[in-house]
C-alpha positions as CSV (number, residue, x, y, z in Angstrom):
1,M,-15.1,-12.2,-4.6
2,K,-14.4,-12.9,-8.3
3,I,-15.9,-10.4,-10.6
4,L,-17.4,-12.1,-13.6
5,L,-16.0,-10.4,-16.7
6,G,-17.4,-12.5,-19.4
7,A,-20.7,-10.6,-19.9
8,L,-18.9,-7.3,-19.5
9,I,-16.3,-8.2,-22.2
10,M,-19.0,-9.6,-24.6
11,T,-21.1,-6.4,-24.3
12,A,-18.2,-4.0,-24.5
13,S,-16.6,-5.8,-27.5
14,I,-19.6,-5.0,-29.6
15,S,-19.3,-1.3,-29.2
16,N,-15.5,-1.0,-28.8
17,A,-14.2,-3.7,-31.1
18,N,-12.7,-1.1,-33.5
19,E,-11.0,0.9,-30.9
20,D,-9.7,-1.8,-28.6
21,A,-8.4,-4.9,-30.4
22,F,-7.0,-6.4,-27.3
23,Q,-9.9,-6.3,-24.9
24,W,-10.0,-10.1,-25.0
25,L,-7.0,-10.0,-22.7
26,E,-9.2,-8.7,-19.9
27,E,-10.7,-12.2,-19.5
28,V,-8.5,-13.0,-16.5
29,D,-8.4,-16.8,-16.8
30,G,-9.5,-17.0,-20.4
31,K,-7.9,-19.8,-22.4
32,E,-6.6,-17.5,-25.1
33,A,-5.5,-14.9,-22.6
34,M,-3.5,-17.4,-20.5
35,A,-1.9,-18.9,-23.6
36,W,-0.7,-15.4,-24.5
37,V,0.6,-14.9,-20.9
38,E,2.5,-18.2,-21.0
39,K,4.1,-17.3,-24.3
40,Q,5.3,-13.9,-23.0
41,N,6.5,-15.4,-19.7
42,E,8.5,-18.0,-21.5
43,A,10.1,-15.5,-23.9
44,T,11.1,-13.2,-21.0
45,Q,12.4,-15.9,-18.8
46,N,14.4,-17.4,-21.6
47,V,16.3,-14.1,-22.0
48,L,16.6,-12.9,-18.4
49,T,17.2,-16.2,-16.5
50,N,20.1,-16.9,-18.9
51,H,21.7,-13.5,-18.1
52,P,25.2,-14.1,-16.5
53,K,24.1,-12.4,-13.3
54,Y,20.7,-14.1,-12.9
55,K,21.7,-17.0,-10.7
56,E,23.7,-14.8,-8.4
57,V,21.0,-12.2,-8.1
58,Y,18.2,-14.8,-7.5
59,S,20.3,-16.7,-4.9
60,K,21.1,-13.5,-3.0
61,T,17.5,-12.3,-3.1
62,L,16.1,-15.6,-1.9
63,E,18.8,-15.7,0.8
64,I,17.7,-12.3,2.1
65,L,14.0,-13.0,2.0
66,N,14.5,-16.3,3.9
67,S,17.2,-15.0,6.3
68,K,16.7,-15.9,9.9
69,E,18.5,-12.6,10.7
70,R,15.5,-10.5,9.6
71,I,13.5,-8.8,12.3
72,A,10.4,-10.8,13.5
73,Y,8.1,-7.8,14.0
74,P,6.0,-8.2,17.1
75,G,2.3,-7.4,17.5
76,I,1.4,-6.8,21.2
77,R,-1.8,-8.6,22.3
78,G,-2.1,-9.1,26.0
79,K,0.6,-11.3,27.5
80,Y,1.9,-12.4,24.1
81,L,3.8,-11.0,21.1
82,Y,2.4,-12.3,17.8
83,N,4.2,-12.5,14.5
84,F,3.7,-13.7,10.9
85,W,6.8,-15.2,9.4
86,Q,7.9,-16.7,6.1
87,D,11.1,-18.6,5.2
88,E,12.1,-21.8,3.5
89,T,10.5,-23.8,6.4
90,Y,7.2,-21.8,6.1
91,P,6.9,-21.0,2.4
92,R,3.4,-19.5,2.8
93,G,4.1,-18.3,6.3
94,V,3.2,-19.2,9.9
95,W,1.2,-17.2,12.4
96,R,3.0,-17.6,15.7
97,R,3.5,-16.1,19.2
98,T,6.0,-15.8,22.1
99,T,6.3,-14.0,25.4
100,P,8.0,-10.6,25.8
101,D,10.7,-12.2,27.9
102,E,11.4,-14.9,25.3
103,Y,11.3,-12.3,22.5
104,S,14.1,-10.3,24.2
105,K,16.5,-13.2,23.6
106,D,18.7,-13.4,20.5
107,N,17.0,-16.6,19.3
108,P,13.5,-16.7,20.9
109,E,11.4,-19.8,20.9
110,W,8.1,-19.4,19.0
111,E,4.8,-21.2,19.4
112,D,3.3,-22.0,16.0
113,I,-0.4,-21.3,15.8
114,L,-1.4,-21.6,12.1
115,D,0.9,-22.9,9.3
116,I,-0.6,-21.6,6.0
117,A,1.2,-24.0,3.8
118,K,-0.1,-27.0,5.7
119,L,-3.6,-25.6,5.5
120,A,-3.2,-25.1,1.8
121,V,-2.1,-28.7,1.3
122,K,-4.9,-30.0,3.5
123,E,-7.6,-28.1,1.7
124,N,-6.0,-28.1,-1.8
125,E,-6.2,-24.3,-2.0
126,S,-3.5,-21.7,-2.8
127,W,-4.1,-19.9,0.5
128,S,-2.3,-16.6,1.2
129,Y,-2.5,-15.1,4.7
130,K,-4.2,-11.7,4.8
131,G,-4.2,-11.0,8.5
132,V,-6.3,-11.6,11.6
133,D,-8.9,-9.6,13.7
134,V,-8.3,-10.8,17.3
135,L,-11.1,-10.2,19.8
136,D,-10.0,-7.6,22.4
137,P,-9.4,-7.7,25.3
138,D,-9.6,-11.5,25.7
139,H,-7.3,-12.4,22.7
140,D,-8.5,-16.0,22.7
141,I,-10.4,-16.1,19.4
142,A,-9.8,-14.4,16.0
143,L,-11.2,-13.9,12.5
144,V,-8.5,-15.3,10.1
145,K,-8.5,-13.9,6.6
146,L,-7.3,-16.1,3.8
147,S,-6.9,-15.2,0.1
148,R,-6.7,-17.5,-2.9
149,G,-3.5,-16.5,-4.6
150,G,-3.0,-13.2,-2.7
151,G,-5.9,-11.2,-4.0
152,D,-7.9,-8.6,-2.0
153,A,-10.9,-10.8,-1.8
154,V,-10.8,-13.0,1.3
155,V,-12.4,-16.0,3.0
156,I,-12.9,-15.3,6.7
157,R,-13.2,-18.0,9.4
158,E,-13.3,-17.9,13.2
159,F,-10.3,-19.4,14.9
160,D,-9.6,-20.6,18.5
161,I,-6.1,-19.4,19.3
162,E,-5.6,-21.7,22.3
163,K,-6.8,-24.8,20.5
164,K,-5.0,-23.7,17.3
165,A,-8.0,-24.7,15.3
166,F,-10.8,-23.2,13.3
167,I,-14.2,-23.2,15.1
168,E,-16.4,-25.5,13.1
169,S,-19.6,-23.8,14.3
170,G,-18.0,-20.3,14.4
171,F,-18.4,-17.3,12.1
172,K,-17.6,-18.0,8.4
173,L,-17.8,-15.7,5.4
174,K,-17.4,-16.6,1.8
175,E,-14.9,-15.0,-0.5
176,A,-15.5,-11.2,-0.9
177,K,-13.8,-7.9,-0.3
178,T,-15.3,-8.0,3.2
179,R,-15.3,-5.4,5.9
180,V,-15.8,-6.9,9.4
181,A,-15.3,-6.0,13.0
182,W,-16.1,-7.6,16.4
183,L,-18.9,-5.7,18.1
184,D,-18.7,-8.2,21.0
185,R,-17.8,-11.9,21.5
186,D,-21.1,-13.0,19.9
187,T,-21.7,-10.2,17.4
188,L,-20.0,-9.0,14.2
189,L,-20.6,-5.9,12.1
190,V,-20.2,-7.1,8.5
191,G,-20.0,-5.6,5.1
192,T,-19.7,-8.3,2.4
193,D,-21.3,-9.7,-0.7
194,F,-24.8,-10.4,0.6
195,G,-26.1,-11.2,-2.9
196,K,-27.6,-9.2,-5.8
197,G,-27.5,-5.4,-5.2
198,S,-25.3,-5.5,-2.1
199,L,-22.0,-4.3,-3.8
200,T,-21.0,-0.9,-5.1
201,S,-19.9,-0.3,-8.7
202,S,-16.3,-0.7,-7.4
203,G,-17.0,-4.2,-6.1
204,Y,-17.0,-3.3,-2.4
205,P,-19.8,-3.7,0.2
206,R,-22.4,-1.1,0.3
207,Q,-24.4,-2.7,3.2
208,I,-23.4,-3.1,6.8
209,K,-25.3,-5.7,8.9
210,K,-25.2,-6.9,12.5
211,W,-24.7,-10.7,12.6
212,K,-25.4,-12.6,15.8
213,R,-23.6,-15.9,16.6
214,G,-25.6,-19.0,15.9
215,T,-27.8,-17.4,13.2
216,P,-27.4,-17.7,9.4
217,L,-25.9,-14.7,7.6
218,S,-29.2,-14.3,5.8
219,E,-30.8,-13.3,9.1
220,A,-28.2,-10.6,9.9
221,K,-29.9,-7.2,10.6
222,L,-29.3,-4.4,8.1
223,I,-28.1,-1.3,9.9
224,F,-26.7,0.8,7.0
225,E,-26.9,0.9,3.3
226,G,-25.0,3.2,1.0
227,E,-25.4,4.0,-2.7
228,T,-24.4,1.8,-5.6
229,N,-22.1,4.5,-7.0
230,D,-20.3,5.0,-3.7
231,V,-16.9,3.4,-3.3
232,S,-17.8,1.3,-0.3
233,A,-19.4,1.0,3.1
234,G,-17.3,-0.2,6.0
235,T,-17.1,-0.5,9.8
236,F,-14.5,-0.5,12.6
237,V,-14.6,-1.1,16.3
238,Q,-12.0,0.3,18.7
239,Q,-11.8,-1.3,22.1
240,T,-10.2,0.9,24.8
241,P,-9.8,0.3,28.5
242,D,-12.7,2.6,29.2
243,R,-15.3,1.4,26.6
244,S,-15.8,0.1,23.1
245,Y,-16.5,2.5,20.1
246,A,-18.2,1.3,17.0
247,M,-18.3,3.2,13.7
248,V,-19.9,2.8,10.3
249,Y,-18.6,4.8,7.4
250,R,-19.8,5.5,3.9
251,G,-17.1,6.0,1.3
252,I,-18.8,8.4,-1.2
253,S,-15.5,8.7,-3.1
254,F,-11.9,7.8,-2.4
255,Y,-11.5,11.0,-0.5
256,E,-15.0,11.7,0.9
257,Y,-16.5,10.0,3.8
258,E,-19.6,10.1,6.1
259,Y,-19.1,8.7,9.6
260,R,-21.8,7.4,11.9
261,A,-21.4,6.2,15.5
262,Y,-23.2,3.0,16.4
263,E,-24.5,3.6,19.9
264,Q,-27.0,1.4,21.7
265,G,-28.3,-0.1,18.5
266,K,-28.7,3.3,16.7
267,L,-26.6,5.1,14.1
268,I,-25.7,8.8,14.9
269,K,-24.4,10.7,11.9
270,L,-21.3,12.8,13.0
271,D,-21.3,16.5,12.0
272,L,-17.9,16.4,10.1
273,P,-16.8,17.6,6.7
274,L,-16.7,14.9,4.0
275,T,-13.0,15.5,3.6
276,V,-12.0,14.5,7.1
277,D,-10.1,11.3,7.9
278,L,-10.5,9.6,11.3
279,S,-7.4,8.4,13.2
280,G,-9.1,6.6,16.0
281,I,-10.4,7.5,19.5
282,F,-8.3,8.4,22.5
283,K,-9.5,9.3,26.0
284,G,-13.0,10.1,24.9
285,H,-11.8,12.2,21.9
286,L,-12.3,11.5,18.2
287,L,-9.1,12.2,16.3
288,V,-9.6,13.8,13.0
289,Q,-7.4,14.9,10.1
290,P,-9.1,17.4,7.8
291,K,-7.8,17.5,4.2
292,K,-9.0,21.0,3.7
293,D,-9.2,24.0,6.0
294,W,-12.2,23.6,8.3
295,T,-13.8,26.4,10.2
296,V,-15.6,25.1,13.3
297,A,-16.5,26.5,16.7
298,G,-14.9,29.8,15.8
299,T,-11.6,28.2,14.8
300,T,-10.1,27.5,11.4
301,I,-8.3,24.2,11.4
302,A,-5.7,24.0,8.6
303,G,-5.9,21.1,6.2
304,G,-3.3,18.5,7.2
305,S,-3.8,19.1,10.9
306,L,-4.6,16.7,13.7
307,A,-7.4,17.7,15.9
308,A,-9.2,16.0,18.9
309,L,-13.0,16.4,19.3
310,N,-14.9,15.6,22.5
311,Y,-16.8,12.4,21.4
312,E,-19.8,12.8,23.7
313,A,-20.3,16.4,22.7
314,L,-20.0,15.5,19.0
315,L,-22.8,12.9,19.4
316,K,-25.0,15.8,20.4
317,G,-23.9,17.9,17.4
318,K,-21.4,20.1,19.4
319,H,-17.8,20.7,18.5
320,E,-15.2,21.0,21.3
321,V,-12.0,21.0,19.4
322,T,-8.3,21.0,20.4
323,V,-5.7,21.2,17.6
324,L,-2.8,18.8,18.4
325,F,-0.7,19.3,15.3
326,Q,-0.7,22.0,12.6
327,P,1.5,21.7,9.5
328,S,4.1,24.3,8.4
329,E,5.3,25.0,4.9
330,K,7.6,21.9,5.1
331,D,6.5,19.8,8.1
332,S,3.5,17.5,7.6
333,L,1.5,14.9,9.5
334,G,2.4,11.3,9.4
335,D,0.9,8.3,11.1
336,V,-1.0,8.5,14.4
337,S,-0.8,5.6,16.9
338,S,-2.2,5.3,20.4
339,T,-1.5,3.4,23.6
340,R,-3.5,3.5,26.8
341,D,-2.3,7.0,27.9
342,Q,-0.4,8.5,24.9
343,L,-0.7,9.4,21.3
344,V,2.4,8.8,19.2
345,V,2.3,11.2,16.2
346,R,4.9,10.9,13.4
347,V,5.9,14.2,11.9
348,F,7.6,14.5,8.5
349,K,10.3,17.1,8.9
350,G,10.9,18.9,5.7
351,G,9.9,15.8,3.8
352,R,13.4,14.4,4.6
353,F,13.3,12.7,8.0
354,D,10.8,11.9,10.8
355,E,10.2,12.8,14.5
356,F,7.8,11.3,17.0
357,H,5.8,13.5,19.3
358,R,4.0,12.3,22.4
359,H,0.5,13.8,23.2
360,T,-1.1,13.1,26.6
361,L,-4.3,14.3,28.2
362,K,-4.2,14.9,32.0
363,G,-6.8,16.7,34.0
364,G,-8.5,17.9,30.8
365,K,-5.2,19.5,29.5
366,W,-3.3,18.3,26.5
367,C,0.5,18.2,26.7
368,S,3.0,17.5,24.0
369,E,6.7,16.6,23.9
370,K,9.2,15.2,21.4
371,I,10.0,11.5,21.9
372,A,13.7,10.7,22.2
373,A,13.7,8.4,19.2
374,P,16.8,8.2,16.9
375,D,17.2,11.2,14.6
376,F,17.6,11.6,10.8
377,G,15.8,8.7,9.4
378,T,12.4,7.1,8.8
379,L,10.4,6.1,11.9
380,S,7.4,3.7,12.0
381,V,5.3,2.4,14.8
382,V,5.2,-1.4,14.5
383,S,2.8,-2.2,17.3
384,A,1.2,-0.2,20.2
385,D,-0.8,-1.6,23.1
386,D,-4.2,-0.2,23.9
387,Y,-4.0,-1.6,27.5
388,S,-0.6,-0.3,28.5
389,D,1.9,2.3,27.2
390,R,4.2,-0.2,25.5
391,F,5.0,0.2,21.8
392,F,7.6,-1.0,19.3
393,F,8.9,1.2,16.5
394,T,11.6,1.0,13.8
395,H,14.2,3.5,12.6
396,E,16.1,3.2,9.3
397,S,17.6,5.3,6.5
398,A,18.7,4.5,2.9
399,L,22.1,3.2,4.2
400,S,21.3,2.3,7.8
401,P,19.7,-1.1,8.4
402,R,16.3,-1.1,10.1
403,A,16.4,-1.4,13.9
404,L,13.6,-2.2,16.2
405,Y,13.1,-0.2,19.4
406,Y,10.9,-0.8,22.4
407,S,9.3,1.9,24.6
408,D,8.2,0.6,28.0
409,N,5.4,1.7,30.3
410,A,7.7,4.4,31.7
411,G,8.6,5.7,28.3
412,K,12.2,4.3,28.4
413,I,13.4,3.5,24.9
414,S,15.8,0.6,24.3
415,R,17.1,-1.0,21.1
416,S,15.5,-4.4,20.8
417,K,16.5,-6.0,17.5
418,S,18.3,-4.9,14.3
419,M,18.6,-6.1,10.8
420,P,22.2,-6.9,9.6
421,A,23.9,-4.9,7.0
422,F,23.2,-7.0,3.9
423,F,25.4,-4.7,1.8
424,N,28.2,-2.3,2.6
425,G,26.7,1.1,3.0
426,D,30.1,2.7,3.5
427,N,30.6,2.5,-0.3
428,F,27.8,4.9,-0.9
429,K,26.6,8.4,-0.1
430,V,23.2,10.0,0.0
431,E,22.7,13.4,-1.6
432,L,19.6,15.6,-1.5
433,H,18.6,17.8,-4.4
434,E,15.6,19.7,-5.9
435,A,14.6,19.8,-9.5
436,I,12.5,22.6,-11.0
437,S,9.3,21.3,-12.6
438,K,7.6,22.8,-15.7
439,D,5.5,25.2,-13.6
440,G,8.5,26.4,-11.5
441,T,7.8,24.2,-8.4
442,S,10.8,22.7,-6.6
443,I,10.6,18.9,-6.5
444,P,12.8,17.2,-3.9
445,Y,14.6,14.0,-4.6
446,S,17.3,11.9,-2.9
447,I,20.0,9.8,-4.5
448,V,22.1,7.0,-3.2
449,F,25.3,7.2,-5.2
450,P,28.5,5.1,-5.2
451,K,31.4,7.0,-3.7
452,S,33.5,5.7,-6.5
453,G,31.0,6.9,-9.1
454,K,32.0,9.5,-11.7
455,M,29.9,12.5,-12.5
456,D,30.2,11.9,-16.3
457,G,26.8,10.3,-16.9
458,T,28.0,6.7,-16.9
459,T,26.6,5.5,-13.6
460,P,23.5,3.1,-14.1
461,T,20.8,4.9,-12.2
462,L,17.3,3.7,-11.2
463,L,14.7,6.4,-10.5
464,Y,11.6,5.4,-8.5
465,G,8.4,7.3,-8.0
466,Y,4.7,7.1,-7.1
467,G,2.9,10.4,-7.1
468,G,-0.7,9.6,-6.1
469,F,-3.3,9.0,-3.5
470,E,-1.4,11.2,-0.9
471,I,1.1,8.3,-0.3
472,S,4.5,9.5,0.9
473,L,7.8,8.0,-0.1
474,R,10.2,7.8,2.8
475,P,13.9,6.8,2.9
476,R,14.0,3.0,3.3
477,Y,16.8,0.4,3.8
478,S,16.3,-2.2,1.1
479,P,18.6,-5.3,1.5
480,V,17.6,-6.8,-1.9
481,M,18.0,-3.6,-3.8
482,G,21.3,-2.8,-2.1
483,S,22.7,-6.3,-2.6
484,T,21.6,-6.7,-6.2
485,W,21.6,-3.2,-7.7
486,L,23.8,-0.9,-5.6
487,A,26.4,-3.7,-5.1
488,N,26.6,-4.0,-8.9
489,G,27.6,-0.3,-9.3
490,G,24.1,1.2,-9.6
491,A,22.6,4.4,-8.1
492,F,19.1,4.7,-6.7
493,V,16.9,7.8,-6.7
494,V,13.5,8.5,-5.0
495,A,11.5,11.4,-6.3
496,N,9.0,13.1,-4.0
497,I,6.7,14.3,-6.8
498,R,3.3,16.0,-6.4
499,G,0.4,13.7,-6.0
500,G,2.1,12.1,-2.9
501,G,1.7,13.2,0.7
502,E,5.2,14.2,1.6
503,F,4.0,17.8,2.3
504,G,0.5,17.3,3.3
505,P,-2.9,17.2,1.5
506,A,-2.0,20.3,-0.7
507,W,0.9,18.4,-2.2
508,H,-1.5,15.7,-3.2
509,E,-4.2,18.0,-4.4
510,A,-1.8,19.8,-6.7
511,A,-1.6,16.8,-9.0
512,R,-5.1,15.3,-8.8
513,K,-7.7,14.8,-11.6
514,E,-7.3,17.7,-14.1
515,N,-3.8,18.4,-12.7
516,K,-2.5,14.8,-12.9
517,Q,0.0,15.8,-15.6
518,R,2.0,17.7,-12.9
519,S,3.1,14.3,-11.4
520,Y,4.6,13.4,-14.8
521,D,6.1,16.9,-15.3
522,D,7.7,16.6,-11.9
523,F,9.2,13.1,-12.6
524,I,10.5,14.3,-16.0
525,A,12.1,17.3,-14.3
526,V,13.9,15.0,-11.8
527,S,15.0,12.8,-14.7
528,E,16.4,15.8,-16.6
529,D,18.1,17.1,-13.4
530,L,19.9,13.8,-12.8
531,I,21.2,14.0,-16.4
532,T,22.2,17.7,-16.1
533,R,24.1,17.1,-12.9
534,G,26.0,14.3,-14.5
535,Y,24.8,11.4,-12.4
536,C,23.6,9.5,-15.5
537,S,22.6,9.9,-19.1
538,A,19.5,8.9,-21.0
539,K,21.4,5.6,-21.9
540,T,22.1,4.8,-18.2
541,L,18.8,6.0,-16.7
542,G,16.0,3.5,-15.8
543,I,12.7,4.1,-14.0
544,Q,10.4,2.0,-11.9
545,G,6.9,2.3,-10.5
546,G,4.1,0.1,-9.4
547,S,0.3,0.5,-9.4
548,N,-0.3,4.2,-9.7
549,G,3.5,4.3,-10.1
550,G,3.1,1.9,-13.0
551,L,0.9,4.5,-14.6
552,L,3.5,7.2,-13.8
553,V,6.4,5.4,-15.6
554,G,4.0,4.3,-18.4
555,A,3.0,7.9,-19.0
556,V,6.4,9.5,-18.9
557,S,7.9,6.7,-21.1
558,M,5.3,7.6,-23.7
559,Q,5.8,11.4,-23.3
560,R,9.6,11.4,-23.1
561,P,10.9,8.0,-24.4
562,D,14.2,9.8,-25.2
563,L,15.0,10.1,-21.5
564,Y,15.0,6.4,-20.5
565,E,16.8,3.2,-21.5
566,A,14.8,1.0,-19.1
567,V,11.3,1.0,-17.6
568,I,9.9,-1.4,-15.0
569,C,6.1,-1.0,-15.1
570,A,4.6,-3.1,-12.3
571,V,0.9,-4.0,-11.6
572,P,0.1,-0.8,-13.6
573,L,-2.9,1.1,-14.7
574,L,-2.4,1.8,-18.4
575,D,-5.7,1.8,-20.2
576,M,-7.2,4.9,-18.7
577,K,-10.3,4.8,-20.9
578,R,-11.5,1.5,-19.3
579,F,-9.9,1.7,-15.8
580,S,-13.1,2.6,-14.1
581,K,-14.8,-0.5,-15.6
582,L,-12.3,-3.0,-14.4
583,L,-12.3,-4.5,-10.8
584,A,-11.8,-1.7,-8.2
585,G,-11.2,0.9,-10.8
586,A,-14.3,2.9,-10.3
587,S,-13.1,3.8,-6.8
588,W,-10.2,5.8,-8.2
589,M,-12.2,8.3,-10.3
590,A,-11.7,10.8,-7.5
591,E,-7.9,10.6,-8.3
592,Y,-8.0,10.6,-12.1
593,G,-11.5,11.7,-13.2
594,D,-14.3,9.9,-15.0
595,P,-13.3,8.8,-18.6
596,D,-16.9,8.6,-19.6
597,I,-17.3,12.3,-19.1
598,P,-16.0,13.9,-22.4
599,A,-14.4,16.9,-20.7
600,E,-12.6,14.7,-18.2
601,W,-11.6,12.2,-20.9
602,A,-10.1,15.1,-22.8
603,T,-7.6,15.5,-20.0
604,I,-7.1,11.8,-19.2
605,S,-6.6,10.9,-22.8
606,K,-3.5,13.1,-23.0
607,Y,-1.6,10.9,-20.6
608,S,-3.3,7.5,-20.9
609,P,-0.3,5.3,-22.0
610,Y,-2.4,2.8,-23.9
611,H,-3.8,5.6,-26.0
612,N,-0.6,7.5,-26.6
613,L,1.5,4.6,-27.8
614,S,2.6,5.5,-31.4
615,K,3.9,3.4,-34.2
616,D,6.0,6.4,-35.2
617,R,8.1,6.6,-32.0
618,N,10.9,4.5,-30.6
619,Y,10.4,3.5,-26.9
620,P,12.6,1.9,-24.3
621,K,12.2,-1.9,-24.1
622,I,9.7,-1.7,-21.2
623,F,9.4,-4.6,-18.7
624,F,5.7,-5.1,-17.7
625,K,5.1,-7.1,-14.5
626,T,1.8,-8.1,-13.1
627,T,-0.1,-11.0,-11.4
628,T,-3.0,-13.1,-12.6
629,R,-4.6,-12.9,-9.2
630,D,-4.4,-9.1,-8.9
631,D,-8.1,-8.2,-8.1
632,R,-7.3,-4.6,-7.5
633,V,-5.6,-3.4,-10.6
634,H,-6.7,-5.6,-13.5
635,P,-3.8,-7.6,-15.2
636,G,-5.5,-6.6,-18.4
637,H,-3.8,-3.2,-18.3
638,A,-0.3,-4.7,-18.6
639,R,-1.4,-7.4,-21.0
640,K,-3.1,-5.1,-23.4
641,M,-0.3,-2.5,-23.4
642,A,2.3,-5.2,-24.1
643,A,0.1,-6.8,-26.9
644,K,-0.4,-3.4,-28.5
645,M,3.3,-2.7,-28.4
646,D,3.8,-6.2,-30.0
647,S,1.4,-5.3,-32.8
648,L,3.4,-2.2,-33.5
649,G,6.7,-4.0,-33.6
650,K,7.9,-2.4,-30.3
651,P,10.1,-4.7,-28.2
652,F,9.2,-5.4,-24.6
653,F,9.6,-7.8,-21.7
654,Y,6.6,-9.3,-19.9
655,F,6.2,-11.4,-16.8
656,E,2.9,-12.4,-15.0
657,N,3.0,-14.3,-11.8
658,T,0.0,-16.6,-11.4
659,E,-0.2,-15.7,-7.7
660,G,0.6,-12.5,-5.7
661,G,-2.5,-10.3,-5.7
662,H,-1.5,-6.6,-6.1
663,G,2.2,-7.5,-5.4
664,A,5.0,-9.7,-6.6
665,G,4.1,-13.1,-5.2
666,V,2.8,-15.1,-2.2
667,T,5.9,-17.2,-1.4
668,N,9.5,-15.9,-1.0
669,E,10.4,-18.0,-4.0
670,Q,7.9,-16.2,-6.2
671,R,8.9,-12.8,-4.9
672,A,12.6,-13.7,-5.5
673,M,11.8,-14.7,-9.0
674,S,9.9,-11.5,-9.8
675,E,12.5,-9.2,-8.0
676,S,15.4,-10.9,-9.7
677,L,14.0,-10.7,-13.2
678,G,13.5,-6.9,-12.6
679,Y,17.1,-6.3,-11.4
680,V,18.6,-8.5,-14.0
681,Y,16.6,-6.6,-16.6
682,L,18.1,-3.3,-15.3
683,L,21.6,-4.8,-15.3
684,K,21.1,-5.9,-18.9
685,M,19.7,-2.6,-20.1
686,L,21.8,-0.1,-18.2
687,T,25.2,-1.7,-17.7
688,H,27.5,-2.5,-20.6
């Protein structure tokens, strides 16, 4: 769904004209705004694409993104393994499948199902693939999600997998930020833009309806309606070998939810705290993750735990609870995946590496054991089968290429595929340190440093952070970064600052709303620690962040511009006075606060980059990157910040991709362009 900004801008400009001279840049496709974008893009590309390293970096980046040696990650569905793949042959990607036996070969044959580029040409639309919802357990039809230019809003159409064609008389939903689930073969639960009054102030659905095949959407039956000021209403259905479970949820805020079971045509509100997340249903048990301590049935469940509640008892208002995981001071809960007879739980060990634990339920008794997965790295479940005990997972570290492993029905683990070493990891070492933040808290960080590097502050160093929404940063193998940045003598640092989820909900809560400044203090502390230890100097230190991380690097570059020579500020929030009025921004007030409440704005205003830019200070030459089709974080944030810097005579770089959504592009060529501009910028600013 496209949010119409014209009236909003016209109204707001009357009252805010004096305080925001660049609000006209919020008109996403406005003629003047796009002329400004084109001018900035041209200026940036004229400089960076003519850098001596640009052609080499771009060619290497595109080669990696298109490489046939990448892992084709499988999705288990019945007798097939499905995959979405992009390369030079399939610039917008192809949805395809193969058999497990064929997949085990070095060069498996794939059956193409849907080529997005061909569809885009046929329909004259810039389609981007946004996933599929396949009907379980038959796996013969699917709901295909397509986005114009990569945004979050999608068009949904029913697709016949065997015929490899859209079903002309099938389910179809117009462009919106839709929530949809198969209730059965002929019924959907849908939250979408049903017309006036059907969306929240964040632009998401607030109504859930039951839609029967063969009837118009206008006749769908309303089963739930939330409030306009909620974040969203949504639904999900989990099909298990025993039965199907349907849920409707009300997102009151980003971190508060009400859940209702949809049973025999009726909604039953579940007696759960608002701060509980659901992780699915397993063997008749609802899996929950409380964010805060929860005292229930005589037991206090610590925030950050994983607990199983008897589903049938819960429907009757009773709590029969088993705690499956409880966090320690350093160990915290990661992802939870399920197969037919096992739960696979990822545990963050000391915030440094991962373990998998297997939980089973036999004869009413829960059992747990560590899975013999590779040690000392990052583990991720790629696909798990609800109808067997098969699952695929990956293992990687900063210097070890990602490898794909397969766990069969008997629990035997074998190495299936591996990514090649796109750069020589033997030339680098990984070191772990802690910096002391302003309030005395120890902040972990890791650095990949060249073995030939000197501890005299001369090594060009890139520091990355996020620090929000309880998102954890894990060690990752990045072929592009390794081949373009590390291979050119750089060092790479990841800071595990507060606001993230590396040490559970409390680590996030410590830097939320009125405490948000702690994220920035933590990041500054890591920056200073890097300089103190001699890894780099202020002249060789660059920082990068995207989305909330873009706000992070924007804030610290305003607060401590003396610390940084380069800043990549990608798809960022920057105008924190108006963030809640733009696109999905209202949904994030639980993270930042409400800028329309004077007491909360008093806190937010102290770090809002757009409002702390001063004509009297010198700043790094910041590189702003965004996309026109980002319908999550409005491109106006980056546009307005750059324009304001320009008005104050502060130099900057700016690049806005016309496609990409909340990312860097839709095609590999677009991604390669965006990535290459960023790394060449760093080479220009930090190497001499």
